[in-house]
N, C-alpha and C positions, 0 to 999 in steps of 0.2 A: 504494500500500499503506500502510496506517495506520502511523504512528510513535508509540512511547510519548511522546517528548518533545513532539510535537504535541498529543496528547491532554491531557497535564499543562498545556500551555499554554493551550489553549481552556478547561480547567476553571477556571483561575485567572482568566482573562479574563471569564468569566461572573460569578464571585464579585465582581470588582472593579467591575463595572457597577452592583451594587446590593448593596452590603456590609451595609446595614441589613436587608433581606430576608433575605438568607442567614444573617445572624447569628441572626434570629428562627427560621429554619428549623432552625439547628444545635442550638437549645435543645431542640427535640423528639427530635433524635437523642441528645443528651447525656441527656435524661431516660429514654428508652427503655433505654440502655445501663446506666444506674445502677440501674435495676430489673430488669435481665436476670440470667441465669444465668452471665454471663461474669465469674465472680468466682474468685479463687484465694486460700484461706485468708481469705475475707471481705473481700478488697481488690477492687474492681471495676476492670476494665481501663479504661485512658484511651485517648482517640483524639483526632485532629485532623480538620478539615472536609474535606481533599482525600484521597480514597482512593488506593490504589495501582492504577493502570490498566494492563493488559497487553494485548498484541495477539497475533494467532495466530503472528507471527514470534517473538515471545518464547516462546511455549509450545513451538513447534518446537525452538528452541534448548535449552529445559529438557529436552525429551524426549531429545534427542541426548546431552546432557552426563550424563543419568541413565544411559543406556544404555552409554556409554563407561566411566563410573565403576563401574558394577556388574560390567562385564566384567573390570575390573581387580580388584575386590574378590573375585570368584569365583577368580581366579588366585592371589591372596595367600592366600585360605582353603585352596585346594588344597595350596599349599606348606606352609602351617603345619601341616596333618594330616600330610603325608608326610616332613617333614624337621625332626628334632629340633633341629639346629643353627639353622635359621632360626626355629623356635618361641623359642628362648632370646633373640632379639632383642627380643621382646616383653616378657619378664620377669614373665610371669604366674605366681602361686604354684601349686603343684602341685595343690591342691584344684580350682582354676579349669581347669587344663589337663585334668584328668580329666573335668570336666563338657563341656568343648568338644570333646573328642576321641571322644565317644560316636558310635556309628553313626548317621547323620542317619535320620530317620523320613520326610522329605519333601525335595524337591528345592530349595526356596527357602532360600537361606543367610541372607538378611536380609528377612524378610516385611514389615517396615514400618520406615520411617526418615523423618526430616525433615533434609534436606540443606541447611544454611544457607550461603548465598553472598553475596559482595559482587559485585553486579551492575550494570555501567555500562550504563545504558539507552541512552546515545549510541553507544557503540562495540560493545556487545553482548559485551564481554569479561567475564571473572569470575574471581573467586579463591574457593577453598573457605575457609569459616570453621569449621563444625563438621559432623561426621557424628553425628547423635543417632539411636539405633536404638530400642530397646524403650520407653523412656520418652518417646517422641515425643508432643508434646501440642500444645494451642492449636487444635484443630480447632473446638471450640465457640466460642472467642474470634471466630475468623473468621465463623462461621455468625451469631452474635449481632451482630457489627459491621455485617455486611451487612443484617440486619433493620433496624438503626438507620439506616444509610445511606439506604435506601429510602425513609425519611421526608423526606429533605432536598430542597430546592429545586434544587440543583445537579445532583443524581442524576437527578430528573425531567426537567430540561432536557436532560441528555445522552441520556437514554434516548428522547427524541423525535428524536434524530439518528442513533443507533446502537443495536445490539442488545447488551445487557449480560447478562452471564451470570456465575454464581458457581459455586464449586467444591463439590460434594456429597462430604462427607468421612465419612459416618457408615454409610450402608447399602452403600456401596462397600467399605469396609473389612471390614463384616461378611461380605459376599459373598466377599470375597477370602480371608479367614481361613478361612472354612468351606470354601472350594474346597481351600486347602492341607490342612485336616484330612482332607478326603475322599480324599486321596492316600494316607493312612496305613493300614496294616493293621488290620482290625477296626472301622474307622469305621462309626458308625451314622448311620441318616436323620436323626434329630432329637437331636443332642448336647446335653448339659448343659454350658454355657459358664460359666467364672468369669473375672471381670476381677480381677487380682490386683495388690496394691501394698502398701507400708507406707502405712498410710492417713493418717499425719502428713504425708505428701508428696503425697497423692492429689488429683487435681481431680475430686472426686466427681460435680459436676454434669455434666462430661463423660461420666464412666463411666456415669451414668444413660440418657443419650441413646444411648451404644453399646449398653447392654443393651436398649433399646427396638428398636434396629435388629436385633439378633441375634433377638429374639422375632418380628419381622416376617419374618425368614428361616426360621422354623419351629424354631428352637432355644429352649430355656429358659436363663435366664441369671441369674447372681448376682454381687454385688461382694463381694470377700473380702479381708480383712486376711491377708497372708501368714503372719503368726505363728500365726493360728488355724486353719489348715488342719489336718486330721487324716488320717493314713495308716493305714488299718485293713483287714485282710483283702485286701491287694492293690488297694484303692481309695483315692482321695483325696476327702475331703469337706470341705464348708464349712459354714456355719451352717444352711443348708437341710437338711442331712443327705441331700442327693442326690449320687450319685456323679458326680464331673466327669470329663468326657470331653475337653474342650479348655480349656486356659488361654491367655487373651490376657494376656500379661505385660506390665504397665506398671512393675513393680519393677525398676529399674535394677540391673545386675549388682554395681556397687560397693557399693551398699547390702547386697544379699544376702550378699556375701562377708564384709562387716563383721558381719553378723548370722546367720551359718550355724547358730549352735546355736539360735537362736529360730525359724529357718525350716527346722528339721531334717526335719520331716514333708514339706514340699514338696520338698526335696532328695532324700529317700529315694524318693519316688514318681517323680520325673524319673529317677533313675538306674535304677529298676526298670522304666521305660518303661511305668508304670501310667497315664499321662495324655499327652496330645499338648500339647506346650509351643510356643506360637507367640509370640515368637521364643525359639528356643533359644539356649544359652549361647554358640554361635558367633558371635552377633552382636557380642560384645565386641571380636572382633578388628577390626571397623570402628569401633566406638563409642569406644575408648580413644584417646587423642590420640597416644600414641606412634606410631600408624600414619603420622602425618604424616612422621615422621623415617624410618621404615621405608620408606615409598614412595620417598625419595630414595636409599635404601641400595643399594650395589652388588649385594647378593644379591637385591634386588627387581628392579633394572634388567636383571639377566641373564636374566629370564624374561619381560619385558614386550616387546612389539613396539616398533619405533622410533616408530610413531604413538603408542602408549601412553606411551612414556617422554617424548615431547615434551609430551604431554597433562599429565602429572605436572609437568613443569618449568614449564609456562605457568600452571597453575592451583592447584597445591598449594604454599601458602607454605613457604620454607625454614624447618627446624625442627630443633633440636639439644636434648639432654638438658643440663640445667644442670650435670651432673657430668661431662660429657666433655671429653677433653683438648683437643679442637679446637674447643670452644666459642668463638666469636667475640666473646670477653669485651670487648676493648678497643672494638669497634664498638658493642657493646650499651650500654655506659656512656658512650661518646662521641656516640652517635646515638640519644638516648632516644626521639625521635618514631618511630623506624623499628622499635621492637620492642615485644613484649608477652610477659609471663610467664603460663604456665598450669599448673595441676596436671594430671597425666596423666589421671585419671579423676574427673571431676566433671560436674555439670550446673547450669543456671541462672546460669552465669558465676561461681560460687562461687571465691574464692580467686584471681581474675584481677588482674593489675597491668599497666596499659598507660603506657609512657613519656610519651605525650601527655597524661596526667592529672596530671603532676607538674611543678611550676614551675620546679624547679632541678634541675641535673645532680647536685648532691651528694645531694639527696633521692632521686633516681632510683638512683644508685650504692648507696646503703644499701639500698634495696628489693632490687635485684640481688644484692647480697652476702648479704643475709639468705636469699636463696632458692636459693643455690648448694648444693642438696640434693637427695637422690633423691626422685623423684616430681614434680619440676617440669621444664618444658621452656621454652626460649626460642624465639619464633617471629616471622617478619617480620611487621611490622604493616601491614595493608591499609587504605589510606585509603578510607572509604565514599564512594559516590556521593551527590552532594547534589541535593535536588529542593526546590521552593518548596511551602509549605504554610501553613495559617493556623489559629490556635486561638481560637475564638468562646466559649470557656468563660467568659471575663471580660467579654464584651459586644461591640458592634459596633464599637468603636474599635481593634480588633485589627489588626495590620499582618502582612504575609506575612513569613516567616522561612524560613531554609534549614534543612533536616534531613538527617542522615545516614541511610542506608537499608540495611537487611539483609533479604534475601529467603530465605525458608525453603520448600523444595521437599518436599512430601509425597511419599512413594513407597511404593507398595503392590505387593508382590510383584515388584519390579524395574521397575514402570512409573510414570511421572509421574501424580500423582493430584490435585494442587491446590497452593495456595500460602498461606503465613502471612507476612504483611508487618509488619516493625517498624522504626521510626525512632527517632531521638534528636536533640536540640538539640546534643548534642556529638558527638565522634568515636567514643565508645564506645556500643555498643547492647547493653544487658543489664539484667537485673531491678535490679542494683545500681547501675546508672547512669542511672535513670529513663527506661527505655525506654517507648515509646509504640506501641501496636498500631493498624494500619490495616487497613479491609476491603480485600480484594483482589477485583478485577473484571476479567473478560475482556471487551474491547470488540471488537465485529466490525462489519463494514459491514451494513447492511440490504440484503436480497435485492432 
């Protein structure tokens, strides 16, 4: 059976045998990516020469972990709907509670997500990093990175030995979301779809590709600024003045709640069930980082099976609110490399502080004391798995380096759909800590 470590080893060995030729090949890849659509706010994604290689064994592990996790999500959401005392653990405002507690229009609680994990490629163990729901992105980055990868010498050499596959993430999502829509009362054969976001946060190139996928599936589609939606005579409209049947929501819940007045027509249409919203506001139960704390809470453990409880203990990092009486304060300030501070509801790693990034205990204590406030939590820090890579952007004299890995699992309607891989030269992997994206490739034996 193929092993991930072995594939990484032979990839690096191929490069080491003729670094000059591979460095020249890397320039073609870099040139392609710099001219590609893999941009966010005008900044092009950066990459390294060695892609992330996965085996069918890895994929089976990912499929199983998603299945178990989503079973737990469904139980938590059910209890949230039924038990007011359990809802209070989340601390959501009344306006959000009202939106979450509306009667579901379809069965899927979390239509789309990217589950970020720290995955040990040797032991196959993992820890969860983040549950990203409606704002899940980077499908286009993986697509463009794989286009660039196919221009490289190393990829061509490996493809001569194995079957290499990429993950299709656009048509598959359009098909999945339209299938969810068709479960709803009054669904039409050829719906008009709106991809909705606050456009200052949007990945517009990605939206355009999703729009093309919807059109291939027989739907019409437009991209809409959420503030500009109009609710008139029982229908919701965008700039094209065509009634919207289905919304693919990319606007994250936290941003909507901050701008409820500006998104008032959108909110009214959702409350009146005048449009099918994929995903609905119930997704915030999984997206908000307070869930990490609640999964360890006795109120949750009471309705999980023994197997599910063991799964949480093994894979969900210990988490506590910074304001809780039982916060392990002394351990946090005395063991800075073992902890990370996060805001409850954010994305893009905004406002995150990791003890490993601070040189002194005194500096870290200042950070901890400044964030012993509502809206912040402390979480066990997970040390990422290290792999070898090489950066040929500066020329052929590059040396191999070790990078920290983060694996993002795209999940469509509860089923594993693909992978988004990120690395960093340090222990933190996020946009504010110079993350680097890598193409994700499934490697299979030739028949």
